C-alpha positions as CSV (number, residue, x, y, z in Angstrom):
1,M,0.0,0.0,0.0
2,V,2.8,2.4,0.9
3,V,4.7,1.5,-2.3
4,R,1.6,2.1,-4.4
5,S,1.1,5.5,-2.7
6,V,4.7,6.5,-3.2
7,F,4.6,5.4,-6.9
8,S,1.3,7.3,-7.4
9,L,2.8,10.4,-5.8
10,L,5.9,10.2,-8.1
11,L,3.8,9.7,-11.1
12,M,1.7,12.8,-10.3
13,C,4.8,14.9,-9.8
14,F,6.1,13.8,-13.2
15,V,2.8,14.6,-14.9
16,C,2.4,17.9,-13.3
17,S,6.0,19.0,-14.1
18,S,5.5,18.1,-17.8
19,W,2.2,20.0,-17.9
20,A,3.8,23.0,-16.2
21,A,6.5,23.1,-18.8
22,K,4.0,24.5,-21.3
23,D,3.3,28.2,-21.2
24,P,-0.3,28.8,-20.2
25,T,-0.2,32.4,-21.4
26,A,0.8,31.6,-24.9
27,P,-1.7,32.4,-27.7
28,L,-3.7,29.5,-29.1
29,G,-1.9,27.8,-32.0
30,W,1.4,29.3,-31.1
31,A,4.5,27.1,-31.5
32,S,7.8,28.0,-29.9
33,E,10.7,28.5,-32.2
34,S,13.0,25.6,-32.8
35,A,16.4,25.7,-31.2
36,S,18.1,24.6,-34.4
37,P,19.4,27.5,-36.5
38,V,17.7,28.0,-39.8
39,N,19.9,28.7,-42.8
40,K,18.8,32.0,-44.2
41,I,19.5,32.7,-47.9
42,E,20.8,36.1,-48.2
43,S,19.1,38.0,-51.0
44,Y,20.3,41.3,-52.4
45,P,17.9,43.5,-54.3
46,L,18.8,44.0,-57.9
47,P,20.8,47.3,-58.4
48,R,18.9,50.2,-59.9
49,L,20.2,51.4,-63.3
50,Q,20.3,55.1,-63.3
51,S,22.5,56.0,-66.3
52,I,24.8,54.7,-69.0
53,V,27.7,56.8,-70.3
54,C,29.4,55.8,-73.6
55,Q,32.1,57.7,-75.3
56,Q,34.2,56.7,-78.3
57,T,37.6,56.9,-76.6
58,I,36.7,55.0,-73.4
59,P,34.6,52.0,-72.6
60,C,31.0,52.5,-71.5
61,V,30.3,52.9,-67.8
62,A,27.0,52.6,-65.9
63,V,25.7,54.2,-62.8
64,L,24.0,51.6,-60.5
65,N,22.7,52.7,-57.1
66,D,24.7,56.0,-57.2
67,Q,28.0,54.2,-58.0
68,V,29.9,54.2,-61.3
69,V,30.8,50.7,-62.4
70,G,32.5,49.3,-65.5
71,I,32.6,45.9,-67.1
72,G,33.9,43.2,-64.8
73,E,33.3,45.2,-61.6
74,S,31.1,44.0,-58.8
75,L,28.3,45.7,-56.9
76,F,26.4,43.9,-54.0
77,G,27.5,40.5,-55.3
78,Y,26.4,41.3,-58.9
79,T,29.1,41.3,-61.6
80,V,28.8,43.7,-64.6
81,E,29.1,41.4,-67.6
82,A,28.3,43.9,-70.4
83,I,27.4,47.5,-70.9
84,E,25.7,48.6,-74.1
85,P,24.2,52.1,-74.9
86,Q,20.7,51.0,-73.8
87,Q,21.2,48.1,-71.3
88,V,23.5,46.6,-68.7
89,T,23.9,42.9,-68.2
90,L,24.5,41.7,-64.6
91,S,25.2,38.2,-63.4
92,R,25.2,36.5,-60.0
93,R,25.5,32.8,-59.1
94,G,25.0,31.7,-62.7
95,K,21.9,33.9,-63.4
96,T,21.9,36.9,-65.6
97,W,19.8,40.1,-65.7
98,D,19.5,42.7,-68.4
99,L,18.7,46.2,-67.0
100,G,17.5,48.6,-69.6
101,L,17.0,52.3,-69.7
102,F,13.7,53.8,-70.8
103,S,13.6,56.1,-73.8
104,L,13.1,59.8,-73.2
105,D,10.9,60.3,-76.2
106,I,8.3,62.5,-74.5
107,K,5.6,63.5,-76.9
108,Q,3.4,66.5,-76.2
């Protein structure tokens, strides 16, 4: 009888401690964050093309995010592959992007 009472008391303590481990004030459906770190993929926004300057004596340069860059230079992880009078080609991790300028043909 005493052994059964002690066993019941230990079992109750174990059940109560596991129940108390949960936060009673947590919102319904809330799950705590896992302790394992999550690998976040860093993403950089595509640079904004502001201008392209081409002259006959020097190679073309482009203004991306207020910085002047030439062919082969890098900006925020993007490499400038080509600069043409109307577009700039960028690459990053095997992907390429063509950034183009809009025409300034304003008709009134």
